[in-house]
C-alpha positions as CSV (number, residue, x, y, z in Angstrom):
1,X,0.0,0.0,0.0
2,X,0.9,3.7,-0.4
3,X,0.3,6.2,2.4
4,X,-0.1,9.9,2.2
5,X,0.0,10.8,5.9
6,X,-3.0,8.8,7.2
7,X,-4.6,8.2,3.7
8,X,-4.1,4.6,2.7
9,X,-4.0,3.9,-1.1
10,X,-3.6,0.6,-2.9
11,X,-0.2,-0.5,-4.2
12,X,0.7,1.7,-7.2
13,X,-2.4,3.9,-7.1
14,X,-3.8,5.7,-10.2
15,X,-4.5,9.4,-9.6
16,X,-6.7,11.6,-11.7
17,X,-4.9,14.9,-12.4
18,X,-6.5,18.2,-11.6
19,X,-7.5,19.8,-15.0
20,X,-9.1,23.2,-15.2
21,X,-12.6,23.1,-16.9
22,X,-12.4,19.3,-16.9
23,X,-11.9,17.7,-13.4
24,X,-15.3,18.8,-12.0
25,X,-17.6,16.5,-9.9
26,X,-19.4,15.0,-13.0
27,X,-16.1,14.1,-14.6
28,X,-14.7,12.8,-11.4
29,X,-17.7,10.6,-10.9
30,X,-17.2,8.6,-14.1
31,X,-13.5,8.3,-13.4
32,X,-14.1,7.0,-9.9
33,X,-16.5,4.5,-11.3
34,X,-13.7,3.2,-13.5
35,X,-11.0,2.9,-10.9
36,X,-9.3,6.2,-10.1
37,X,-7.8,5.8,-6.6
38,X,-7.3,9.5,-5.7
39,X,-8.8,12.5,-7.4
40,X,-8.4,16.3,-7.2
41,X,-10.6,19.2,-7.9
42,X,-9.9,21.8,-10.6
43,X,-7.3,24.2,-9.3
44,X,-8.7,27.1,-7.3
45,X,-7.3,30.6,-7.0
46,X,-6.4,31.4,-3.4
47,X,-7.2,35.1,-4.1
48,X,-10.6,34.0,-5.6
49,X,-11.5,32.0,-2.5
50,X,-10.7,34.9,-0.2
51,X,-12.8,37.3,-2.4
52,X,-15.6,34.7,-2.2
53,X,-15.6,34.5,-6.0
54,X,-18.6,32.3,-7.0
55,X,-16.7,30.1,-9.4
56,X,-13.9,29.5,-7.0
57,X,-16.3,28.6,-4.2
58,X,-18.2,26.2,-6.4
59,X,-15.0,24.3,-7.1
60,X,-14.9,23.4,-3.4
61,X,-17.8,21.0,-3.9
62,X,-16.8,17.4,-3.1
63,X,-18.9,14.3,-2.4
64,X,-18.4,11.3,-0.1
65,X,-18.3,8.8,-3.0
66,X,-15.3,10.6,-4.4
67,X,-13.1,10.0,-1.3
68,X,-10.2,10.1,-1.0
69,X,-10.3,13.5,-2.8
70,X,-8.0,16.5,-2.6
71,X,-8.7,20.2,-3.2
72,X,-6.0,22.0,-5.2
73,X,-5.2,25.7,-4.7
74,X,-2.7,28.0,-6.4
75,X,-1.3,31.4,-5.6
76,X,1.9,33.4,-5.1
77,X,1.2,35.1,-1.8
78,X,1.9,33.4,1.6
79,X,-1.0,35.1,3.4
80,X,-3.5,34.3,0.7
81,X,-2.5,30.7,0.5
82,X,-2.7,30.4,4.3
83,X,-6.1,32.0,4.4
84,X,-7.4,29.9,1.6
85,X,-6.1,26.7,3.2
86,X,-8.3,27.5,6.2
87,X,-11.3,27.9,3.9
88,X,-10.5,24.6,2.2
89,X,-10.1,22.8,5.6
90,X,-13.7,23.7,6.5
91,X,-15.0,21.7,3.5
92,X,-13.2,18.6,4.9
93,X,-11.3,17.1,1.9
94,X,-8.8,14.3,2.5
95,X,-5.9,16.5,1.5
96,X,-4.9,19.9,0.3
97,X,-2.7,20.2,-2.8
98,X,-0.7,23.2,-4.0
99,X,-0.3,23.7,-7.8
100,X,3.2,24.7,-8.7
101,X,3.0,23.4,-12.2
102,X,0.4,25.2,-14.3
103,X,2.3,26.7,-17.2
104,X,-0.2,29.1,-18.8
105,X,0.8,32.8,-19.0
106,X,-2.2,34.1,-17.0
107,X,-1.0,32.0,-14.0
108,X,2.7,31.5,-14.4
109,X,3.6,35.1,-15.3
110,X,1.7,36.3,-12.2
111,X,4.1,34.4,-10.0
112,X,1.8,31.4,-9.4
113,X,1.7,27.8,-10.7
114,X,4.9,27.0,-12.6
115,X,5.9,30.6,-12.3
116,X,7.1,29.8,-8.7
117,X,9.7,27.5,-10.2
118,X,11.8,30.6,-10.9
119,X,12.1,31.2,-7.2
120,X,12.6,28.1,-5.1
121,X,13.0,30.1,-1.9
122,X,9.5,31.5,-2.5
123,X,8.1,28.1,-3.3
124,X,9.4,26.8,0.0
125,X,8.0,29.8,1.9
126,X,4.6,29.4,0.3
127,X,4.5,25.7,1.1
128,X,5.7,26.1,4.6
129,X,3.0,28.8,5.3
130,X,0.3,26.5,3.9
131,X,1.5,23.5,5.9
132,X,1.4,25.6,9.1
133,X,-2.1,26.9,8.5
134,X,-3.9,23.6,8.2
135,X,-4.3,20.2,9.8
136,X,-4.9,18.7,6.4
137,X,-2.0,16.7,4.8
138,X,-0.5,19.0,2.2
139,X,0.8,17.7,-1.1
140,X,2.4,19.5,-4.1
141,X,2.2,19.1,-7.9
142,X,5.0,20.6,-10.0
143,X,7.2,20.3,-13.0
144,X,10.9,19.5,-13.6
145,X,11.8,23.2,-13.6
146,X,11.3,26.4,-15.5
147,X,13.3,25.5,-18.6
148,X,16.1,23.1,-19.7
149,X,18.7,25.3,-18.0
150,X,16.8,25.2,-14.7
151,X,15.6,21.7,-14.0
152,X,15.7,22.0,-10.2
153,X,13.2,19.3,-9.2
154,X,15.7,17.4,-7.1
155,X,16.3,20.4,-4.9
156,X,12.6,21.2,-4.8
157,X,11.6,17.7,-3.7
158,X,14.1,17.7,-0.7
159,X,13.2,21.2,0.4
160,X,9.4,20.7,0.2
161,X,9.7,17.5,2.1
162,X,11.7,19.3,4.8
163,X,8.8,21.8,5.3
164,X,6.2,19.1,5.7
165,X,4.6,18.0,2.4
166,X,3.2,14.4,2.5
167,X,3.5,13.6,-1.3
168,X,4.8,15.0,-4.5
169,X,3.5,14.6,-8.1
170,X,5.9,15.6,-10.8
171,X,5.0,16.3,-14.4
172,X,7.9,15.3,-16.6
173,X,8.2,18.6,-18.5
174,X,9.5,22.1,-17.8
175,X,7.3,25.1,-17.9
176,X,8.9,26.2,-21.2
177,X,7.8,22.9,-22.8
178,X,4.2,23.4,-21.9
179,X,2.7,20.1,-23.2
180,X,5.0,19.7,-26.2
181,X,7.6,17.0,-26.8
182,X,7.9,13.9,-24.8
183,X,7.7,13.9,-21.0
184,X,11.1,13.1,-19.4
185,X,10.7,10.7,-16.5
186,X,14.4,10.2,-15.8
187,X,14.5,13.1,-13.3
188,X,11.3,11.9,-11.7
189,X,13.1,8.6,-11.1
190,X,16.1,10.4,-9.6
191,X,13.8,12.1,-7.1
192,X,12.2,8.7,-6.2
193,X,15.5,7.0,-5.8
194,X,17.0,9.8,-3.6
195,X,17.6,8.1,-0.2
196,X,16.6,11.4,1.5
197,X,13.1,11.2,0.0
198,X,10.6,9.4,2.2
199,X,7.3,10.7,0.8
200,X,5.4,9.1,-2.1
201,X,6.5,10.3,-5.5
202,X,3.9,10.2,-8.3
203,X,4.8,10.5,-12.0
204,X,2.7,12.4,-14.6
205,X,3.0,13.0,-18.3
206,X,2.1,11.0,-21.4
207,X,0.6,7.9,-19.8
208,X,-2.0,6.9,-22.4
209,X,-2.0,3.1,-22.4
210,X,-1.8,0.1,-20.0
211,X,1.5,-1.0,-21.6
212,X,3.1,2.4,-21.1
213,X,1.9,2.5,-17.5
214,X,3.5,-0.9,-16.8
215,X,6.7,0.1,-18.6
216,X,7.1,3.3,-16.7
217,X,6.3,1.6,-13.4
218,X,9.1,-0.8,-14.0
219,X,11.6,1.7,-15.5
220,X,11.2,4.6,-13.1
221,X,10.0,3.0,-9.8
222,X,7.5,5.7,-8.9
223,X,4.9,5.0,-6.2
224,X,2.0,5.6,-8.6
225,X,1.0,7.5,-11.7
226,X,-1.2,10.5,-12.3
227,X,-3.3,10.5,-15.5
228,X,-4.8,13.7,-17.0
229,X,-5.5,14.1,-20.7
230,X,-5.8,10.4,-21.5
231,X,-8.9,10.2,-19.2
232,X,-10.8,12.9,-21.0
233,X,-13.7,11.1,-22.8
234,X,-12.0,7.8,-21.8
235,X,-12.3,7.1,-18.0
236,X,-11.8,3.4,-18.8
237,X,-8.1,4.1,-18.9
238,X,-8.0,3.5,-15.1
239,X,-9.6,0.1,-15.2
240,X,-7.6,-1.0,-18.2
241,X,-4.3,-0.1,-16.5
242,X,-5.3,-1.9,-13.3
243,X,-6.4,-5.0,-15.2
244,X,-3.2,-5.1,-17.2
245,X,-1.0,-4.7,-14.2
246,X,-2.8,-7.5,-12.4
247,X,-3.1,-10.0,-15.3
248,X,-1.0,-8.9,-18.2
249,X,-4.1,-8.9,-20.4
250,X,-5.5,-6.1,-22.4
251,X,-9.2,-5.5,-21.8
252,X,-11.4,-5.1,-24.8
253,X,-12.3,-1.5,-25.6
254,X,-15.6,-0.3,-24.0
255,X,-18.6,-1.1,-26.2
256,X,-20.7,1.6,-27.8
257,X,-23.5,0.9,-25.4
258,X,-21.1,1.4,-22.4
259,X,-19.7,4.6,-23.9
260,X,-23.2,6.0,-24.4
261,X,-24.3,5.1,-20.8
262,X,-21.2,6.7,-19.3
263,X,-21.8,9.8,-21.5
264,X,-25.4,10.0,-20.3
265,X,-24.3,9.7,-16.7
266,X,-21.7,12.5,-17.2
267,X,-24.5,14.6,-18.7
268,X,-26.9,14.0,-15.9
269,X,-24.3,14.7,-13.3
270,X,-23.4,17.9,-15.1
271,X,-26.9,19.1,-15.3
272,X,-27.5,18.2,-11.6
273,X,-24.5,20.0,-10.4
274,X,-24.3,23.1,-12.6
275,X,-28.0,23.5,-13.6
276,X,-29.5,22.7,-17.1
277,X,-28.1,25.7,-19.0
278,X,-24.4,25.6,-17.9
279,X,-24.4,21.9,-17.4
280,X,-25.5,21.2,-21.0
281,X,-23.2,23.9,-22.4
282,X,-20.1,22.6,-20.6
283,X,-20.8,19.0,-21.5
284,X,-20.5,19.8,-25.2
285,X,-16.7,19.6,-25.1
286,X,-17.0,15.9,-24.1
287,X,-19.2,14.3,-26.8
288,X,-16.5,14.1,-29.5
289,X,-14.2,12.3,-27.0
290,X,-16.8,9.8,-25.9
291,X,-17.7,8.9,-29.5
292,X,-14.3,9.1,-31.0
293,X,-13.7,6.6,-33.7
294,X,-17.3,6.2,-34.9
295,X,-17.5,6.7,-38.7
296,X,-19.7,9.6,-39.8
297,X,-20.2,10.8,-36.3
298,X,-19.8,14.5,-37.3
299,X,-23.5,14.9,-38.1
300,X,-24.6,13.6,-34.6
301,X,-22.1,15.8,-32.9
302,X,-23.4,18.8,-34.8
303,X,-26.9,18.1,-33.3
304,X,-25.6,17.3,-29.8
305,X,-23.9,20.7,-29.5
306,X,-27.0,22.6,-30.4
307,X,-29.6,21.0,-28.2
308,X,-30.5,22.5,-24.9
309,X,-32.8,19.9,-23.3
310,X,-31.3,16.8,-21.6
311,X,-34.1,14.5,-22.9
312,X,-33.4,15.6,-26.5
313,X,-29.7,15.0,-26.1
314,X,-30.3,11.6,-24.7
315,X,-32.6,10.8,-27.6
316,X,-29.8,11.6,-30.0
317,X,-27.4,9.4,-28.1
318,X,-30.0,6.6,-28.2
319,X,-30.2,7.1,-31.9
320,X,-26.4,6.7,-32.2
321,X,-26.7,3.4,-30.3
322,X,-29.4,2.1,-32.6
323,X,-27.7,3.2,-35.8
324,X,-24.3,1.8,-34.9
325,X,-25.5,-1.4,-33.3
326,X,-22.8,-4.0,-33.4
327,X,-20.0,-1.6,-34.1
328,X,-16.8,-2.7,-32.4
329,X,-14.2,-0.2,-31.3
330,X,-10.5,-1.0,-31.8
331,X,-8.2,-0.5,-28.9
332,X,-5.9,2.1,-30.3
333,X,-3.6,4.6,-28.5
334,X,-5.4,7.4,-26.9
335,X,-4.9,10.8,-28.5
336,X,-3.7,13.2,-25.9
337,X,-5.8,16.3,-26.5
338,X,-4.1,19.6,-26.2
339,X,-5.8,21.2,-23.3
340,X,-2.7,23.2,-22.3
341,X,-4.7,26.5,-22.3
342,X,-6.9,25.0,-19.5
343,X,-3.8,23.9,-17.6
344,X,-4.0,20.2,-16.9
345,X,-1.0,19.3,-14.7
């Protein structure tokens, strides 16, 4: 088993990455159904929480069926992070996570997210202030460094452990890389193999198949892996990895009927949580991913993204099921969607 403070996870846990505009309660529900062991909210601005911003507060919503679940915050001010940690604590998540990895300009260039990688002393101060302000276990997600000339993750890991974090997730790219090129896990392995490091180390970046998950587990020795983009429209990635690690067998791809049922559940949860207008609107980004691979699906997608009644949307999905009855999906590598503007970590 893997322990984050008092949180007990299975051997080699699979974590759902926090992704802005993606990792909301409806999406987390379908990932939990398919085997995600630990999940995180979308990242929340510490300043937004303190201002009582409606969108920031809504992101605090967590549900018992999600546990263990962490709430992730970001910011570049010690006082703001400390105050927001106390607000988060009142919601009673299982842990509090700090985002030091988001590379987008509106976050990083304001001295938050991956922007803090340019000032490790500040990162340590921000982390220490957060740890001191809450009884929750505090974890961190970050990157290898700011750019190729400043890959300082080994120093970061030691210093953050020293001020009290309970686990560290590392994305195998620098901020300068954004989401381009291949993630480099060799430095993640160096952190894990450092005899000074006693906390769990989770690797993140480019895991898009059971085979790759197994290979990276064996090559780099991390305590678990975090999956982001590969789960978008394909929450089955968690159960497929678990099955492959346990048996060496590749599960068949989910059937069309299963894809439609999960898509419907996602829609219903979205409407239930956000209300019909916003819930339906925000669900539109997911249809293509759930139905990816179906020939001639463009026409149906065009209808799905214009309808505003849940019953009408479900009727179109039922029509897809009827018209493609017997269609078999091939198990092909998952395309990692470029969501870098929304900052998946």
